[in-house]
Steps between C-alpha positions, in 0.01 A plus 500: 500500500624848414548673838514842338142452379367366831632806685360745246293769681238525228205267444227489240173435680223299334264795493375729224591864557435808281866590558841339459553472874727221620502375860813588695577258782579641845807382688316516834204262511170556688589233759819686590311827536243336728776337706668838554172628648441188705140461392278309258367732226127493436234682302200541729204595279195648675186502283143602577239769450564866563447554871580141593808613692780416258704817540450511877605138553784528249638808672478336843671189366780708346548688830508175697758343271715813510481517881622140518803559281369373167554681170160559343333739259135590444348551154156659541246516220422872521861600557629310197244681282667828597822401325575172325142455380378857478431452129243225563126537548247255640396308190539122513810514278654780707433307820675199350803709404500660844529159665753371248735791565467466875565128475820561305618758753415269790693219332810719473468597865467137609808414294681779687423320827208712622165402647257689277146581610254585221157645577286501185131437433616286203143387424570250224619142561706487182703806603574364846592162350727674251690665785516174696657330197790746513620357830651173613282268712466641850612852409149632430255521790147607408295650783133552420320754717154348477319797654134528387407773253247640746773551760744650250234738373406602852861581578560679166819668633570682174137582413533292183190285541284808542640642177459166322136467607440856377652413163792737546754216491458248221638143497520473878567152639212362701248747356529515121799267450540142628734359761602140443573330831823301535458123498837400646621785719755404763301697757146640525420779745175677582592831660146529634579231754866561584721795586789636296744348750333160470511527121874569509558209737305268271710604197827452688397145588476397133838647400 
């Protein structure tokens, strides 16, 4: 075998791209990065209706991990739309692209050794499955906040349900757009019955 070829840093991936991009191999592998941090990287994906508690639980989880010496990062649905995905609307195709981009970013963060927490409504099964397929077995942890629509609408922390019911906001999940419940989530939580602290503890147990 030609050693010069086996050590070549470039690799042609079996994927169709609209560019001539060639994959450049990194000298430091993801396992080495994780070992340097002393933790097991994960993508913790919180999904559920608006008002189900995703951002609140995700933020509390991030704070808990940080307080205990873990290296984590939170990707929040609304925050990401202020930068990376500010060019996307709320159509079905835009939602799909929104989740695809976030999944790719989360994958890079996991490969860097981080524990990444993603809080996104992500209403469609195919989009969540697409993100799951980006990760190795065990790296992706789906947490479904199965909080009833009636409870989410009563909370309405951002006043979005009121606007959706009035027709001001179109294509709103749970009102005019569907939410497809996960069928194989690693964890299901109903924030009507448990506190934020209990939710965080439940997530930590499945990591």
